Each structure stands twice: as C-alpha cells, then as structure tokens.
TIVO-2410 file (N, C-alpha, C; in nm, 3 decimals):
# residues 84
REC num residu      c1      c2      c3 atome chaine
REC   1      M  -0.704   1.268  -1.070     N      A
REC   1      M  -0.710   1.253  -0.934    CA      A
REC   1      M  -0.847   1.266  -0.877     C      A
REC   2      A  -0.902   1.184  -0.788     N      A
REC   2      A  -1.032   1.204  -0.731    CA      A
REC   2      A  -1.006   1.275  -0.595     C      A
REC   3      T  -1.112   1.347  -0.538     N      A
REC   3      T  -1.104   1.412  -0.419    CA      A
REC   3      T  -1.190   1.334  -0.325     C      A
REC   4      V  -1.138   1.294  -0.214     N      A
REC   4      V  -1.211   1.221  -0.100    CA      A
REC   4      V  -1.241   1.294   0.011     C      A
REC   5      T  -1.361   1.309   0.065     N      A
REC   5      T  -1.380   1.355   0.200    CA      A
REC   5      T  -1.387   1.266   0.305     C      A
REC   6      M  -1.315   1.264   0.404     N      A
REC   6      M  -1.313   1.168   0.521    CA      A
REC   6      M  -1.329   1.242   0.654     C      A
REC   7      N  -1.401   1.170   0.751     N      A
REC   7      N  -1.414   1.225   0.885    CA      A
REC   7      N  -1.285   1.159   0.967     C      A
REC   8      I  -1.172   1.245   0.988     N      A
REC   8      I  -1.063   1.190   1.075    CA      A
REC   8      I  -1.055   1.292   1.186     C      A
REC   9      P  -0.991   1.234   1.302     N      A
REC   9      P  -0.953   1.338   1.422    CA      A
REC   9      P  -0.881   1.431   1.372     C      A
REC  10      E  -0.900   1.560   1.418     N      A
REC  10      E  -0.851   1.692   1.393    CA      A
REC  10      E  -0.683   1.682   1.403     C      A
REC  11      E  -0.630   1.610   1.501     N      A
REC  11      E  -0.501   1.608   1.521    CA      A
REC  11      E  -0.422   1.540   1.393     C      A
REC  12      I  -0.479   1.461   1.320     N      A
REC  12      I  -0.434   1.363   1.223    CA      A
REC  12      I  -0.416   1.475   1.086     C      A
REC  13      M  -0.488   1.587   1.080     N      A
REC  13      M  -0.495   1.667   0.963    CA      A
REC  13      M  -0.360   1.705   0.917     C      A
REC  14      D  -0.283   1.750   0.993     N      A
REC  14      D  -0.160   1.807   0.963    CA      A
REC  14      D  -0.065   1.710   0.898     C      A
REC  15      F  -0.099   1.558   0.920     N      A
REC  15      F  -0.005   1.486   0.850    CA      A
REC  15      F  -0.078   1.420   0.727     C      A
REC  16      M  -0.179   1.464   0.693     N      A
REC  16      M  -0.214   1.417   0.568    CA      A
REC  16      M  -0.209   1.528   0.439     C      A
REC  17      V  -0.172   1.641   0.493     N      A
REC  17      V  -0.122   1.737   0.378    CA      A
REC  17      V   0.035   1.723   0.343     C      A
REC  18      C   0.046   1.688   0.211     N      A
REC  18      C   0.197   1.659   0.187    CA      A
REC  18      C   0.256   1.776   0.109     C      A
REC  19      E   0.383   1.815   0.142     N      A
REC  19      E   0.452   1.922   0.071    CA      A
REC  19      E   0.508   1.895  -0.061     C      A
REC  20      N   0.523   1.770  -0.100     N      A
REC  20      N   0.584   1.753  -0.214    CA      A
REC  20      N   0.528   1.603  -0.284     C      A
REC  21      K   0.560   1.562  -0.402     N      A
REC  21      K   0.501   1.464  -0.489    CA      A
REC  21      K   0.551   1.324  -0.400     C      A
REC  22      S   0.676   1.330  -0.359     N      A
REC  22      S   0.744   1.221  -0.297    CA      A
REC  22      S   0.674   1.170  -0.190     C      A
REC  23      D   0.633   1.260  -0.084     N      A
REC  23      D   0.554   1.231   0.024    CA      A
REC  23      D   0.416   1.199   0.005     C      A
REC  24      E   0.355   1.260  -0.100     N      A
REC  24      E   0.226   1.234  -0.143    CA      A
REC  24      E   0.203   1.079  -0.193     C      A
REC  25      L   0.323   1.033  -0.296     N      A
REC  25      L   0.338   0.894  -0.313    CA      A
REC  25      L   0.337   0.797  -0.199     C      A
REC  26      R   0.427   0.827  -0.124     N      A
REC  26      R   0.440   0.749   0.014    CA      A
REC  26      R   0.313   0.740   0.078     C      A
REC  27      R   0.257   0.842   0.107     N      A
REC  27      R   0.127   0.831   0.181    CA      A
REC  27      R   0.014   0.756   0.096     C      A
REC  28      N   0.009   0.774  -0.032     N      A
REC  28      N  -0.094   0.688  -0.096    CA      A
REC  28      N  -0.060   0.552  -0.114     C      A
REC  29      A   0.068   0.502  -0.110     N      A
REC  29      A   0.113   0.364  -0.109    CA      A
REC  29      A   0.078   0.317   0.030     C      A
REC  30      L   0.095   0.395   0.126     N      A
REC  30      L   0.068   0.324   0.261    CA      A
REC  30      L  -0.070   0.303   0.281     C      A
REC  31      L  -0.167   0.398   0.206     N      A
REC  31      L  -0.303   0.399   0.206    CA      A
REC  31      L  -0.352   0.253   0.150     C      A
REC  32      L  -0.285   0.226   0.050     N      A
REC  32      L  -0.311   0.110  -0.036    CA      A
REC  32      L  -0.248  -0.017   0.025     C      A
REC  33      Y  -0.177  -0.011   0.123     N      A
REC  33      Y  -0.101  -0.134   0.178    CA      A
REC  33      Y  -0.192  -0.232   0.234     C      A
REC  34      P  -0.285  -0.201   0.322     N      A
REC  34      P  -0.370  -0.304   0.375    CA      A
REC  34      P  -0.458  -0.386   0.283     C      A
REC  35      F  -0.494  -0.319   0.167     N      A
REC  35      F  -0.574  -0.360   0.049    CA      A
REC  35      F  -0.469  -0.467  -0.021     C      A
REC  36      I  -0.346  -0.453  -0.024     N      A
REC  36      I  -0.252  -0.531  -0.081    CA      A
REC  36      I  -0.241  -0.661   0.004     C      A
REC  37      K  -0.235  -0.633   0.142     N      A
REC  37      K  -0.197  -0.738   0.233    CA      A
REC  37      K  -0.307  -0.834   0.244     C      A
REC  38      N  -0.424  -0.779   0.229     N      A
REC  38      N  -0.551  -0.880   0.241    CA      A
REC  38      N  -0.600  -0.923   0.109     C      A
REC  39      E  -0.523  -0.891   0.008     N      A
REC  39      E  -0.536  -0.937  -0.139    CA      A
REC  39      E  -0.663  -0.885  -0.200     C      A
REC  40      T  -0.697  -0.769  -0.156     N      A
REC  40      T  -0.804  -0.695  -0.229    CA      A
REC  40      T  -0.752  -0.657  -0.364     C      A
REC  41      I  -0.642  -0.597  -0.360     N      A
REC  41      I  -0.560  -0.554  -0.500    CA      A
REC  41      I  -0.419  -0.639  -0.472     C      A
REC  42      S  -0.359  -0.651  -0.601     N      A
REC  42      S  -0.220  -0.699  -0.631    CA      A
REC  42      S  -0.132  -0.572  -0.618     C      A
REC  43      H  -0.002  -0.609  -0.592     N      A
REC  43      H   0.111  -0.502  -0.574    CA      A
REC  43      H   0.095  -0.449  -0.737     C      A
REC  44      G   0.068  -0.517  -0.826     N      A
REC  44      G   0.085  -0.461  -0.979    CA      A
REC  44      G  -0.041  -0.357  -0.983     C      A
REC  45      R  -0.166  -0.398  -0.954     N      A
REC  45      R  -0.271  -0.303  -0.947    CA      A
REC  45      R  -0.254  -0.183  -0.874     C      A
REC  46      A  -0.197  -0.193  -0.735     N      A
REC  46      A  -0.175  -0.096  -0.658    CA      A
REC  46      A  -0.063   0.017  -0.721     C      A
REC  47      A   0.041  -0.052  -0.787     N      A
REC  47      A   0.140   0.025  -0.851    CA      A
REC  47      A   0.084   0.115  -0.976     C      A
REC  48      D  -0.026   0.056  -1.050     N      A
REC  48      D  -0.084   0.097  -1.160    CA      A
REC  48      D  -0.159   0.241  -1.122     C      A
REC  49      I  -0.233   0.209  -1.008     N      A
REC  49      I  -0.308   0.326  -0.933    CA      A
REC  49      I  -0.231   0.446  -0.908     C      A
REC  50      L  -0.123   0.428  -0.852     N      A
REC  50      L  -0.007   0.513  -0.813    CA      A
REC  50      L   0.072   0.561  -0.919     C      A
REC  51      G   0.072   0.511  -1.034     N      A
REC  51      G   0.149   0.557  -1.167    CA      A
REC  51      G   0.298   0.508  -1.160     C      A
REC  52      I   0.324   0.418  -1.093     N      A
REC  52      I   0.446   0.372  -1.079    CA      A
REC  52      I   0.472   0.223  -1.125     C      A
REC  53      S   0.614   0.163  -1.110     N      A
REC  53      S   0.620   0.023  -1.152    CA      A
REC  53      S   0.600  -0.062  -1.023     C      A
REC  54      K   0.556  -0.190  -1.042     N      A
REC  54      K   0.537  -0.263  -0.927    CA      A
REC  54      K   0.659  -0.277  -0.861     C      A
REC  55      W   0.789  -0.279  -0.905     N      A
REC  55      W   0.903  -0.296  -0.829    CA      A
REC  55      W   0.933  -0.176  -0.765     C      A
REC  56      E   0.908  -0.052  -0.815     N      A
REC  56      E   0.911   0.070  -0.732    CA      A
REC  56      E   0.815   0.082  -0.610     C      A
REC  57      L   0.707   0.018  -0.620     N      A
REC  57      L   0.618   0.024  -0.511    CA      A
REC  57      L   0.657  -0.090  -0.402     C      A
REC  58      I   0.714  -0.200  -0.441     N      A
REC  58      I   0.765  -0.303  -0.354    CA      A
REC  58      I   0.891  -0.230  -0.273     C      A
REC  59      E   0.976  -0.168  -0.347     N      A
REC  59      E   1.092  -0.102  -0.283    CA      A
REC  59      E   1.051   0.010  -0.202     C      A
REC  60      L   0.938   0.096  -0.230     N      A
REC  60      L   0.897   0.198  -0.144    CA      A
REC  60      L   0.836   0.132  -0.029     C      A
REC  61      L   0.764   0.039  -0.016     N      A
REC  61      L   0.706  -0.019   0.094    CA      A
REC  61      L   0.810  -0.105   0.184     C      A
REC  62      R   0.910  -0.175   0.117     N      A
REC  62      R   1.019  -0.230   0.188    CA      A
REC  62      R   1.083  -0.123   0.280     C      A
REC  63      K   1.126  -0.019   0.226     N      A
REC  63      K   1.199   0.104   0.293    CA      A
REC  63      K   1.123   0.150   0.401     C      A
REC  64      R   0.987   0.141   0.398     N      A
REC  64      R   0.899   0.199   0.503    CA      A
REC  64      R   0.862   0.081   0.597     C      A
REC  65      G   0.925  -0.039   0.585     N      A
REC  65      G   0.930  -0.162   0.679    CA      A
REC  65      G   0.794  -0.240   0.669     C      A
REC  66      N   0.718  -0.228   0.546     N      A
REC  66      N   0.629  -0.301   0.511    CA      A
REC  66      N   0.661  -0.417   0.428     C      A
REC  67      P   0.660  -0.546   0.480     N      A
REC  67      P   0.726  -0.662   0.407    CA      A
REC  67      P   0.630  -0.695   0.295     C      A
REC  68      L   0.704  -0.759   0.206     N      A
REC  68      L   0.619  -0.823   0.077    CA      A
REC  68      L   0.569  -0.952   0.122     C      A
REC  69      Y   0.446  -0.982   0.087     N      A
REC  69      Y   0.397  -1.108   0.127    CA      A
REC  69      Y   0.352  -1.193  -0.021     C      A
REC  70      R   0.367  -1.316  -0.024     N      A
REC  70      R   0.306  -1.384  -0.132    CA      A
REC  70      R   0.211  -1.489  -0.068     C      A
REC  71      S   0.101  -1.495  -0.118     N      A
REC  71      S  -0.010  -1.585  -0.077    CA      A
REC  71      S   0.003  -1.712  -0.145     C      A
REC  72      E  -0.030  -1.811  -0.077     N      A
REC  72      E  -0.013  -1.962  -0.141    CA      A
REC  72      E  -0.125  -2.045  -0.060     C      A
REC  73      L  -0.169  -2.140  -0.138     N      A
REC  73      L  -0.237  -2.237  -0.075    CA      A
REC  73      L  -0.154  -2.341  -0.017     C      A
REC  74      G  -0.183  -2.354   0.120     N      A
REC  74      G  -0.083  -2.465   0.199    CA      A
REC  74      G  -0.165  -2.596   0.190     C      A
REC  75      R  -0.127  -2.669   0.275     N      A
REC  75      R  -0.174  -2.819   0.273    CA      A
REC  75      R  -0.319  -2.823   0.332     C      A
REC  76      G  -0.384  -2.887   0.245     N      A
REC  76      G  -0.543  -2.912   0.290    CA      A
REC  76      G  -0.596  -2.781   0.245     C      A
REC  77      G  -0.563  -2.706   0.140     N      A
REC  77      G  -0.632  -2.591   0.098    CA      A
REC  77      G  -0.627  -2.474   0.178     C      A
REC  78      T  -0.553  -2.468   0.294     N      A
REC  78      T  -0.553  -2.340   0.365    CA      A
REC  78      T  -0.467  -2.242   0.305     C      A
REC  79      R  -0.500  -2.123   0.333     N      A
REC  79      R  -0.429  -2.010   0.266    CA      A
REC  79      R  -0.319  -1.970   0.375     C      A
REC  80      C  -0.204  -1.954   0.330     N      A
REC  80      C  -0.077  -1.896   0.410    CA      A
REC  80      C  -0.005  -1.807   0.331     C      A
REC  81      C   0.056  -1.712   0.410     N      A
REC  81      C   0.125  -1.623   0.358    CA      A
REC  81      C   0.272  -1.652   0.387     C      A
REC  82      Q   0.372  -1.612   0.285     N      A
REC  82      Q   0.512  -1.628   0.303    CA      A
REC  82      Q   0.571  -1.475   0.302     C      A
REC  83      R   0.651  -1.449   0.399     N      A
REC  83      R   0.723  -1.322   0.391    CA      A
REC  83      R   0.870  -1.346   0.320     C      A
REC  84      F   0.882  -1.251   0.234     N      A
REC  84      F   1.020  -1.254   0.162    CA      A
REC  84      F   1.113  -1.157   0.231     C      A
***
C-alpha cells in the first residue's frame, strides 16, 4: 500500500478513516469508480488494484448503486455507453 497526502475539507476527514477492511475496500472501490466510468482503467484492472475479482468489484459497485457500463462504438464511430 502507498500513502497519499491530499488536501480535503476538514469535515470530510472523519469519513476517510475506515474502521475495518470491508469499509476500506468499499471506499477504495468508490475512489476508482470515476476512472472506470471514463475508461481510464477497466473493471478488471481496478479489481487487480483492490486485490479482488472483477465480479466481486462489479457486485460491490452494484450494491452501492453504481451501474456497470460497457462502452461501444455506435453508428458513425461515436462512442456510446450501455447500462446493464
């Protein structure tokens, strides 16, 4: 694990400290979600980073209300996303 120093509002600090591994995993998965959604990384790569399977990550995100998106090229080469 690496340590990261960030400037965040003081009020958020209490929410960043996790009491157990399960909460820490959920927090880290949610931190990666924007990068999954904008296709910077895949679900598989995010799962590797977190040390869980791709399907565990997808289920964890689904339970938190974050939908699974699959990106495809639409007509005319435009990129579109389908929600599953």
